[in-house]
C-alpha positions, -999 to 999 in steps of 0.1 A, spaced: -90 769 116 -94 789 83 -53 791 82 -56 753 87 -79 751 58 -57 774 36 -30 754 43 -47 722 34 -61 740 3 -25 750 -7 -10 713 -1 -36 700 -21 -31 725 -50 6 716 -49 0 677 -49 -25 679 -79 3 702 -97 32 676 -92 8 646 -98 -2 665 -129 38 670 -137 44 633 -130 17 622 -156 28 642 -183 65 624 -177 49 593 -176 28 598 -210 66 612 -225 82 582 -212 55 560 -225 57 577 -259 95 573 -262 91 535 -248 69 532 -282 93 548 -305 124 528 -292 106 496 -295 98 501 -332 129 511 -339 143 482 -321 121 459 -345 135 478 -373 173 472 -365 164 434 -355 147 428 -390 178 446 -406 202 426 -388 185 397 -397 187 404 -432 225 413 -431 233 383 -414 212 359 -442 228 383 -472 265 375 -454 260 339 -451 247 337 -488 272 356 -502 300 334 -484 285 303 -495 290 317 -531 325 326 -526 356 309 -540 369 304 -505 337 285 -491 336 263 -522 376 256 -517 372 245 -478 340 223 -490 357 205 -514 379 183 -492 350 175 -471 331 163 -501 357 143 -517 364 125 -485 330 118 -475 325 105 -514 353 84 -511 343 73 -476 310 62 -491 327 44 -520 345 24 -496 312 15 -477 293 4 -510 324 -16 -518 326 -36 -487 285 -38 -488 285 -52 -525 322 -66 -531 308 -81 -567 302 -45 -578 331 -26 -597 334 9 -587 366 17 -601 352 37 -629 327 64 -604 345 94 -596 332 125 -578 327 145 -613 305 117 -631 276 135 -644 
């Protein structure tokens, strides 16, 4: 009987040690998770800023302005055609895209 009690106490002590180790590992993992979440938030912010900066820089580039110029000119001409068809009495011949 005493031998069984000793074995039981040893098993309980071993299980308590294992439980303590598991709790420590869980706390460490929880701490690492918090650090990684903070790092992820920081990286997302940097990514958004970098994306916005890249778009802003591209929109200010000559390449973008040149590529859009054709679309604006075509749209302007289409608009003039629609106005002319709706108001045939108006003389729109002097209106150009560069009018101030």
